[in-house]
Every structure is written in structure tokens, then in C-alpha cells.
C-alpha angles and dihedrals in degrees: 000000000000123000090190095069134253126070132081121293123200132188136056097312113108107203114164125207092262092049090048089056090051093050090048090052091047091051094048092046102042107027096088097045092043090050091051091051095045091048088063091049091051096048091251097305103150094194095053090043093051089050091053093046092049092048090049092052093046090052089050090049092050091050096041093127089061095049 
């Protein structure tokens, strides 16, 4: 699965090309500020913070039709 667009996606998630572009734009726009915020929540642990950010972005991708 790629949050940056392109590639084949399988599974029950129905993301269209337009939704994929939206998710890519959201990722590019909000990844850095979200990472900075989550780093504070995880006491500066970059691995835990990245896991939280990735999970957040995956959830946004799965719910793209609702965004």
C-alpha cells in the first residue's frame, strides 16, 4: 500500500483516482506537522511517533470517501 499514490491496491477499500489524489495531498500537507505533534505525545520517540502517524494516514486513506 502506498500513501504517495500510484501502484495497485487490493482489498475492500474503494479509493478512486480522485480520492487517491486527495489522500496524497493530505499526506504531503499534514505529515510533518502531525509528526511534530505526535513526537511530543510519545516523549520524543521517533519510532512510536512514525507508527502513530502512519496509522492515522492509513485510517484517512481507508475513509477517503468520508473526507
